[in-house]
C-alpha positions as CSV (number, residue, x, y, z in Angstrom):
1,M,42.3,-1.4,-44.9
2,E,46.2,-0.2,-45.0
3,S,48.2,1.6,-42.4
4,L,49.8,5.1,-43.5
5,S,53.3,3.3,-43.6
6,L,52.0,0.8,-46.0
7,I,50.7,4.1,-48.5
8,T,54.0,6.0,-47.9
9,E,55.9,2.9,-49.7
10,K,53.2,2.5,-52.5
11,I,53.4,6.3,-52.6
12,R,57.4,6.2,-52.6
13,E,57.3,3.5,-55.6
14,Q,55.3,5.3,-57.7
15,Y,56.6,8.9,-57.4
16,G,60.6,7.6,-56.8
17,D,61.5,8.3,-59.9
18,F,59.2,11.6,-60.6
19,V,61.4,14.2,-62.6
20,S,60.5,17.5,-64.3
21,Y,62.0,19.7,-66.9
22,V,61.7,23.8,-67.2
23,I,61.5,24.5,-70.9
24,P,61.1,27.4,-73.3
25,A,57.7,27.3,-74.4
26,E,58.6,28.6,-78.2
27,K,60.3,25.1,-78.6
28,L,56.9,23.4,-77.6
29,A,55.0,21.6,-79.9
30,L,53.3,18.3,-81.0
31,T,54.2,15.7,-83.3
32,E,52.3,14.1,-85.7
33,N,52.6,10.7,-83.7
34,G,51.0,12.2,-80.8
35,L,54.3,13.2,-78.7
36,L,55.5,16.2,-77.0
37,S,58.3,17.6,-78.5
38,T,60.5,19.8,-76.6
39,S,63.3,19.8,-79.9
40,K,65.7,18.0,-77.8
41,N,63.7,15.1,-76.8
42,E,60.0,13.9,-77.6
43,F,57.5,12.3,-74.9
44,P,54.1,10.9,-74.7
45,F,51.1,12.0,-72.7
46,T,49.4,10.3,-69.9
47,L,45.2,11.4,-70.2
48,E,45.7,14.0,-67.4
49,G,49.0,15.5,-69.0
50,L,46.7,15.3,-72.8
51,D,43.7,17.2,-71.1
52,Q,46.1,20.1,-69.1
53,F,48.1,20.6,-72.2
54,A,44.6,21.2,-74.1
55,G,43.7,24.0,-71.1
56,L,47.1,25.6,-72.2
57,T,46.0,26.3,-75.4
58,E,42.3,26.8,-74.5
59,I,40.9,24.1,-76.8
60,P,37.7,22.1,-75.6
61,K,39.2,18.8,-73.8
62,P,36.5,16.3,-75.0
63,F,37.3,17.6,-78.1
64,F,41.0,17.5,-78.2
65,R,40.9,14.0,-77.0
66,S,38.7,13.2,-80.0
67,L,40.9,14.2,-82.8
68,E,43.4,12.3,-84.5
69,S,47.1,13.1,-83.8
70,D,48.2,14.6,-86.9
71,L,44.6,16.9,-86.6
72,R,45.3,17.4,-82.8
73,C,49.1,18.2,-84.0
74,I,47.9,21.2,-86.3
75,L,45.5,22.7,-84.2
76,F,47.7,22.5,-81.1
77,N,50.6,24.3,-82.4
78,R,48.6,26.7,-84.5
79,R,47.2,27.3,-81.0
80,L,49.9,27.7,-79.0
81,K,51.6,30.1,-81.5
82,V,49.2,32.5,-81.2
83,R,48.9,32.7,-77.4
84,L,52.7,32.8,-77.4
85,N,52.3,36.2,-79.7
86,D,49.5,37.4,-77.3
87,N,51.4,36.8,-74.1
88,Q,49.2,34.8,-72.9
89,I,51.4,31.9,-71.6
90,P,54.6,32.1,-69.7
91,S,57.9,31.8,-71.6
92,H,59.1,29.2,-69.9
93,I,57.0,26.2,-68.2
94,R,57.7,23.2,-66.4
95,I,56.6,19.9,-68.1
96,N,56.3,16.7,-65.4
97,L,56.8,13.2,-66.0
98,N,56.0,10.1,-64.1
99,Q,58.5,7.1,-64.0
100,Y,57.1,6.0,-67.2
101,H,58.8,9.2,-68.8
102,Q,55.0,10.0,-69.8
103,I,53.7,13.4,-69.3
104,I,51.5,14.1,-66.5
105,G,51.2,17.6,-66.8
106,F,52.9,20.8,-66.3
107,D,53.4,24.0,-64.2
108,D,54.6,27.2,-64.1
109,P,58.5,27.4,-63.2
110,K,57.9,30.1,-61.0
111,L,55.6,27.9,-58.4
112,S,57.1,25.7,-56.2
113,R,56.2,22.0,-56.7
114,I,55.5,19.6,-53.8
115,N,57.4,16.0,-54.7
116,P,54.5,13.9,-53.3
117,V,57.7,11.1,-51.6
118,K,58.9,14.5,-50.2
119,L,55.2,15.1,-48.7
120,M,54.6,12.1,-47.3
121,E,58.1,12.5,-45.4
122,V,56.5,15.6,-43.7
123,I,53.3,14.0,-42.9
124,N,55.1,10.9,-41.4
125,S,57.3,13.5,-39.5
126,S,54.1,15.2,-38.2
127,L,52.3,13.0,-36.2
128,P,51.7,12.9,-33.0
129,Q,54.1,11.9,-30.3
130,S,52.3,8.6,-29.3
131,L,51.2,7.7,-32.8
132,S,53.5,5.8,-35.4
133,A,52.8,5.2,-39.4
134,Q,52.1,2.0,-38.9
135,K,49.1,2.4,-36.2
136,V,47.6,5.1,-38.1
137,M,45.0,3.8,-40.4
138,V,44.2,4.9,-44.3
139,G,40.1,5.1,-44.6
140,S,40.6,5.9,-48.1
141,S,43.1,7.0,-50.4
142,Y,43.5,7.9,-54.4
143,I,46.9,7.7,-56.1
144,G,47.0,9.0,-59.7
145,T,49.0,10.5,-62.1
146,N,48.3,13.9,-61.2
147,S,47.3,14.1,-57.9
148,L,47.2,12.0,-54.5
149,H,44.6,12.2,-52.0
150,I,44.6,10.3,-48.5
151,S,42.0,10.2,-45.5
152,C,43.6,8.5,-42.7
153,F,42.9,8.0,-38.7
154,S,44.0,7.2,-35.2
155,P,42.7,4.8,-33.4
156,E,43.8,6.6,-30.4
157,H,41.5,10.0,-31.4
158,L,38.0,8.9,-30.7
159,T,34.2,9.8,-29.5
160,E,31.3,7.4,-28.6
161,P,28.2,9.5,-29.4
162,R,26.1,6.0,-28.7
163,P,27.3,2.8,-27.6
164,G,28.9,1.0,-29.9
165,D,29.0,3.7,-32.7
166,V,32.8,4.8,-32.4
167,I,34.4,7.9,-34.4
168,N,37.7,8.2,-35.0
169,G,40.0,11.3,-36.2
170,G,42.7,12.2,-38.2
171,I,43.9,14.3,-41.0
172,D,42.6,14.6,-44.9
173,I,45.2,15.6,-47.5
174,V,44.3,16.4,-51.1
175,H,47.6,16.9,-53.4
176,H,47.8,17.8,-56.9
177,I,51.5,17.2,-58.2
178,S,51.1,19.5,-61.5
179,G,49.0,22.7,-62.5
180,N,48.2,25.5,-60.3
181,S,46.2,23.9,-57.5
182,G,47.7,23.2,-54.4
183,T,48.2,20.9,-51.3
184,Q,44.8,21.0,-49.1
185,I,44.7,19.9,-45.2
186,S,41.8,19.4,-43.5
187,C,40.4,17.3,-40.3
188,Y,39.2,13.8,-40.7
189,L,36.5,12.5,-39.1
190,R,35.5,8.8,-39.5
191,R,32.4,6.6,-38.4
192,L,33.7,3.1,-37.7
193,I,30.4,1.4,-38.3
194,C,29.9,2.1,-41.7
195,T,33.2,3.9,-42.9
196,N,31.6,7.2,-43.3
197,G,33.9,10.5,-43.9
198,A,33.5,14.2,-43.0
199,T,36.3,16.9,-43.3
200,T,36.2,20.2,-41.2
201,H,38.5,23.2,-41.7
202,I,41.5,23.4,-39.4
203,C,40.6,26.7,-37.6
204,K,43.5,28.8,-36.2
205,D,43.6,32.9,-34.9
206,N,39.9,33.3,-36.8
207,K,41.8,32.4,-40.1
208,P,41.7,28.8,-42.4
209,L,44.5,27.0,-42.9
210,R,45.0,25.9,-46.6
211,V,48.5,24.9,-48.3
212,R,49.1,26.2,-51.5
213,R,52.4,26.1,-53.6
214,L,53.2,29.8,-53.8
215,P,56.2,32.0,-56.4
216,N,59.8,30.8,-55.2
217,E,60.7,34.3,-54.5
218,R,58.7,34.0,-51.9
219,F,59.3,30.6,-50.3
220,D,61.6,28.3,-50.7
221,E,61.2,24.4,-50.3
222,A,62.1,24.4,-46.9
223,D,59.6,27.2,-45.8
224,M,56.7,24.9,-48.0
225,F,57.5,21.8,-45.9
226,Q,57.5,23.6,-42.5
227,Q,54.0,25.4,-43.3
228,I,52.8,21.8,-43.7
229,Q,54.2,20.6,-40.8
230,D,52.6,23.3,-38.7
231,R,49.2,22.8,-40.4
232,L,49.7,19.2,-39.8
233,A,50.1,19.6,-36.1
234,Q,47.4,22.0,-36.1
235,A,45.1,19.5,-37.2
236,W,46.1,17.0,-35.1
237,K,45.9,19.5,-31.7
238,Q,42.3,19.9,-32.7
239,I,40.6,16.7,-33.8
240,D,39.7,16.1,-30.0
241,E,38.0,19.2,-29.9
242,K,36.0,18.2,-33.1
243,L,35.1,14.7,-32.3
244,A,33.6,16.0,-28.8
245,A,31.7,18.4,-31.1
246,I,30.5,15.4,-32.6
247,K,29.5,14.0,-29.8
248,A,27.2,16.9,-28.7
249,L,25.1,16.7,-31.5
250,T,23.3,13.8,-29.8
251,E,22.1,15.9,-27.5
252,K,20.4,18.5,-29.9
253,E,17.1,18.0,-31.6
254,R,17.6,17.7,-35.5
255,T,17.0,20.5,-37.9
256,S,14.3,20.0,-40.8
257,L,15.7,18.5,-44.0
258,D,13.5,21.7,-44.9
259,F,16.5,23.4,-44.4
260,L,18.4,22.1,-46.7
261,E,15.8,22.5,-49.2
262,Q,15.6,26.2,-48.7
263,H,19.8,26.9,-48.9
264,R,20.5,24.6,-51.5
265,T,22.2,26.7,-53.7
266,R,24.2,28.0,-50.9
267,L,25.3,24.9,-49.7
268,S,25.8,23.5,-53.2
269,L,23.1,20.8,-53.2
270,N,21.2,19.6,-56.1
271,N,18.1,17.2,-56.2
272,H,19.9,13.9,-56.9
273,M,22.1,15.1,-53.7
274,L,19.0,15.7,-51.6
275,S,16.9,12.7,-52.0
276,A,20.0,11.0,-51.0
277,I,20.6,12.6,-47.7
278,R,17.2,12.0,-46.8
279,K,17.2,8.5,-47.6
280,A,20.2,7.9,-45.6
281,I,19.0,8.8,-42.3
282,A,16.9,5.7,-42.4
283,E,20.0,3.8,-43.3
284,D,22.0,4.6,-40.3
285,E,23.1,0.7,-38.9
286,L,21.5,1.9,-35.5
287,G,18.5,3.8,-36.5
288,P,17.9,7.4,-36.9
289,T,18.3,9.3,-33.2
290,N,16.0,12.3,-34.0
291,T,19.2,14.7,-33.2
292,Q,21.6,17.0,-34.7
293,Y,23.5,13.6,-35.2
294,D,21.1,12.4,-38.0
295,L,22.4,15.2,-40.6
296,F,25.9,14.6,-39.9
297,N,25.6,11.1,-40.4
298,S,23.5,11.0,-43.4
299,I,25.2,13.4,-45.3
300,S,28.8,11.9,-44.8
301,R,26.9,8.3,-46.0
302,V,26.5,10.0,-49.0
303,A,29.7,11.9,-49.8
304,T,31.3,8.3,-48.8
305,H,29.3,5.6,-50.3
306,H,26.8,7.3,-53.2
307,Q,28.5,5.8,-56.5
308,N,26.6,8.5,-58.8
309,L,28.6,11.4,-57.3
310,T,31.8,13.3,-59.0
311,F,35.2,13.9,-56.9
312,R,34.3,17.8,-56.4
313,Q,30.7,16.6,-54.9
314,R,31.9,14.1,-52.6
315,R,34.3,16.7,-51.4
316,T,31.3,19.2,-51.2
317,L,29.2,16.9,-49.1
318,S,31.9,15.7,-47.2
319,R,32.9,19.2,-45.9
320,L,29.5,19.9,-45.1
321,A,29.3,17.0,-42.7
322,G,32.2,18.4,-41.2
323,E,31.0,21.6,-41.1
324,F,27.3,21.0,-39.9
325,S,29.2,18.6,-37.1
326,Q,31.1,21.4,-35.3
327,Q,28.3,23.7,-34.5
328,D,29.0,24.4,-30.5
329,I,32.7,25.1,-31.3
330,H,34.9,28.2,-32.0
331,R,34.0,29.0,-36.0
332,C,36.4,30.8,-37.9
333,D,35.0,32.5,-41.2
334,K,35.7,29.0,-42.8
335,C,34.3,26.9,-40.3
336,G,30.7,26.5,-39.7
337,S,30.1,30.5,-39.7
338,W,27.8,30.4,-42.7
339,L,25.6,27.4,-41.5
340,E,22.8,29.3,-39.7
341,L,20.3,26.7,-38.4
342,N,17.4,28.3,-37.7
C-alpha cells in the first residue's frame, strides 16, 4: 500500500510535462499514416485520444479503431467537414498531449481544465491539520492517460463495528483530464480486514457537492481550486459522522435481499450483481451479523473485488453501499433519501 505522498510524486512524474494547444477545428485533419495534423504539427494518438476524436465526428469507436489508417483518414476528414459545415463542432478545440506528445483527448476551450499536478497540490493542502500526505494511505488508485482515480483514507479516522473489524474514512476523487466530465469528490469508507471500499456523497445544505469544470467566463482557475478545496474540507469534516452511521448498522435488523431484487432497475443492478451480493454475505471474514451491516459489507465487497465488472458498475455498487450505510444520518437529495427500506 502506498501513501498519498508517493502517489502525488507518481502523478507529478506522469503529468509534469502535460501540455495543450487551442487549434481552429477547420485546421485539423487525419493523415494517411494515422497522425493528427494541425497544419503546423502532426501528433500520434493514444487509444483514449483516438476514441474521443471518433466521438467528435460521431463515428462508432470500435469501427473507427478497426480501420486501416488510410481509410480512417478519409472517413474522419469527410465527417469533420460535414459537422463543421453544420455548426455541430466548436470553431476551436483544445488538444491535450501527454509527456510523449501523444494526443490523449480534446476539450472545449471554454472549459477550465485542471492539471492533475495542481489538483494533487490542492488535495494535499486540504488535509486536516493532524494529517500529512505521508500518513494518509491510498486504498486504490488508477493513473491513466485521460483520467485518474484515487481512494485514500486516514488511520486516525475510524470506527470498529465489531471487535477487530476496523473501518477507516477518507476521500475519493475521480478526475477527467480531457472531455466534458469533471472532478467528482466523495467520502470514502474502507473496511481494513478485507479492503472493501464504498463511497458516499458529501452533504451540504441539502445539496450534493460535485466539482465540474465550468466556463471560464464564470470561474477562473483560482476559483475552481477554491471550490475543490472547500469540497475536500467538507468531506473530511463529515467523515467521522459517516463512520458512526456504519457502526449503527450493527444494531438494525437486516433488510431482506428481496428488496434489492424488487428495486433492481432503480438501483442499477443486474442478475450478475445480485447473485454476487447474495454470495458475498457468506464470505464475510468474521461471519454474517444478520444486521444491516451485512448489506453494506456485501455490496462494497462486490464493488471492490469482483473481477467481471466495468468501472462504471463498480462505481455504482460502491456508491450504493455507501448510501445504504448512511440511513440514520442527515439525508440530502443525493444521500440515501431514495432508499426506502420497507
